[in-house]
N, C-alpha and C positions, 0 to 999 in steps of 0.2 A: 189185364190185358184182352180179354174174352170179351169186353164190353165194347170194346175200339175198332170201331169201322177204318177201313184201310181203305187206300189210295194208292198208285203208283205214282210216286215220285218223280218231278220231269229230266232229275239227273241219275234217274235208279233209284232202285229200295222202295221201300214202302211207307208212306206217313201216316201214321194213326191218329184218328182225332172223334171226339164226342161231343156233345151238344148238351147244355142246361137249358132251363128256363124257356117260358115259351113268349114272353114278349120285350121290348125294350130294344134300346141298340146293342148292337154285337160288342161284347166284351172277348177281345181273342189272346189267353194265359199261353204264352210262348215259356217252355221250361230252359234251364239252362243246361252247363255241362255235365254229363250225368244224370240227370234227371230224367222225368217223363211225366204224361198226361195226370200219373199218380200223384206227382207234386202239387197237386192244385184240389186233392180231395175234400180237404178239410174248410177251402174259403170259397172254391169253386159254387155250391149248394147256395152259400151266402150271400153270394154275389149276384147270383142269378134268381133273386129277389126283385131284382130292378132292370137286371141284363138278359140279352138273351148271350150264354157264355161260351167257346168254345176253345176244346183243352185238345193240346195236340202231345204225340210222339214224334220226335223228329226220327226221320228214317236211321235206324239203325240202333236206337235208343225204345228202351221199353216194349221189348219184344219184337220190332219193327224188322222187316226184310233192311240189312243193309244196303247202300250205294258202292259202285266199285269206289276207286280211288278216284277216278275225277270229278265225282261226286261229293266229294269227304269234306266241303267246304261251307262256310259261313254265309258264301251267295249261293250255294245251291241249295241250302235249308232253307234260306228266306226264300228262294222260287220255290221250294215245296210249300210251305205257309202260304205263300199267295194262291198256287193252284188248289190249296183247300178252298179258298174264299170264291176263285172263279167256279171252283168246283158247286159251291153251296148258294153262288151267286149272293155273296155276301157284300155289301158296299155300307160308308160310313161307319166300317170298323175301326175301332179303339185297342190298340194293340198294346199289351204289358209284357213286354218283356225280361225276365229276371235272368240277371249274370250273363251267360254268354248268348241268352234270349235278346240281349240289349243289341248287338248287334246281329244277329238274326230279325228280329223286329226292324231294324234300319233296313235291312236289304229287301226286307219284304215292302217297307214302305215305299222303296226306291224302285222296287220293279213293279208294283202296284198299286201307283198312286191316286188311281181312282177307286179304289176300293177302302182304303185308308182315311181315317176322318184324323186321328193323331196317335201320337206314338209315347209311351211311357216307360221310360229306362227304371226298371227295380234292382237297386243295388248293384250299378254296372255304370259302364262306357266311360267314367272320368278319370280313370287311373291310367297313366301312360305305361306303365309298367305289365299292362295287360291286353290294352284296346290302342296301343299307338303304335306299332309296329316294331316290335322286337328283333333285332338284331338275327341273323341267322345261325351265328354262333351258340347266344344265349339261349334259342329256341331249342337248340339242338341238346345243349347242356341240360335243359329244365325237363327236358323227354326222358334221357338218358339216366337221369337222378331220380326220376318219378318210378320208371320199369326197374330201378332195382329192388323196391321191396314196394309193389303198387298198393296192396292193402294198409300197408303201416304211411305211406305217403300219403293216401287219402284220409285216413284218421289224423293225423299232424295236420293236414287242410284244415278237416273239420273243426278242428279245435282251437284254429288258430282266427276261425272267421264266425263261430257262433259268439253268441252272445255269453258274459261269464255267467250270468245266470241259468244260463239251459243245461239242466240237467246229465247225467251220465245215458243213461234209459234214452234220451232223446236223441245225445249225440252218436251213440251207438246206432238205432235207428239212421239217421240220416246218413250214418257212413256206409251200411249196409246195403241201403236204397240204391245209395251212386255206387257201390262195386257192383250190386246185382242189373244194373242199366244198361250194360254193354260191356262187350270184352273189351280188357284193358289193352290189349295193342291197338284196336278200332277207337277206344275214347281218348288215348294219348294221340293218334292221328289226328283227328278233328281238334285239340287241343293244342296242336301244332299252328294249323289254320288259323285259328282262333288266335293267334299271338304273331302271325303274318298278314293279318286283317288291321286297316289303319281305320279309325275315326277319324283322323284330321281329313282322311281324303271323301269319307261316306257320310260322315253324319251332316254335311253343308249339301249335302243332296237330296237329304227329306225337307221335304217342301211346307208339310200341313204340321200343325201345331205339335210341340213337342217339347218334351219334359223332364227331369230325371228324381227319383224319388230311393234317396240313399241311406245310408246308414253312416251317421258318424264314429260311432265304434269301429265298422271295418276300413273307413277310410283312412283310420292311422297308421294303418299299413301301406298306404299308395304310395306313389311316387309323386316330392313335396313339389317339382314342378306341373302347373297346370296345364293342359292341351288349348291353344285359342280358340277351337273349334268350339267348345264349352264355354268362352265369352258372355252370350248372349242367349245361354240356354238355363230357365230356372231349375237348381237344384232344390227340391224339399228334402226335409230330411223324417227319418221317423226313429224310434226309440227300439232297437232289437238287433238281434245280428244278422248274418248274409241269408238265413233262411225264415223271413218273417212269415210265411204262410203255414208255417209249423210251430215256432218258436212265438210267435204271437199274432196268432190269426186274428184276434177279434180286433186289435189294433190295427192291422193292416188292411184289413176289411174297411175300417173307417178312412184310413189314411189315403188307399186308392180310390172310394168314393168323393171325396175330397178335390184331389186331385185330378179327376174328370170335371168335375163341377167346375173348377177352375180353367180347366183347360179347352172344353169344349162348352159347356153349357153359359 
């Protein structure tokens, strides 16, 4: 946290950021639920060989000051990322949004189309059970269920979405990092808004080139009915679990570079 610069977010709280690399196009790495800028510690420096890299901790995550309830939304977090782009006068940014970072990068591209060149969703967006506007009663049920045993539910979730080859020590580190990223009540309120968010309404509003890079292993858990908004979206795949930046960093760096080459260059 000490190496993050802090900026007041448009809807309250603070967003933390740091940059890596000295030359090339801007690559913005956007973490998911209960993540932080530290999620990119392994692959950020490697990607910075070819790009200027911006990593962020969303308001309330990674030790940053949380926003009030009115700012605890996907749209507000997208606006906060756009605010950092404005603050640093970044244009032509390539956004890579992991998990909940997919909706956040979507909102950033909608809020600041003049600053965003492309959006790549990393293991995100295509599952309507998470990104297709979950019914209110189901949002409440999921919230209450997770709240019953927050650490236990977090570990169970991690075990379900990491790759079978991921070792116990890595599973424990991922779980510990997610539990420490934000207070549980705050994190669950954010998750509620993620379930309220609707890709069907928002993804078509992204006008720049866009694609998904998803794990077929994680997709085994997805709702079987595809969302029409992704019918024309390229969905590339990678062979690892939901956290490839730590489960298979060398592989995912190559995949991200390949996606950028296809989408932008």
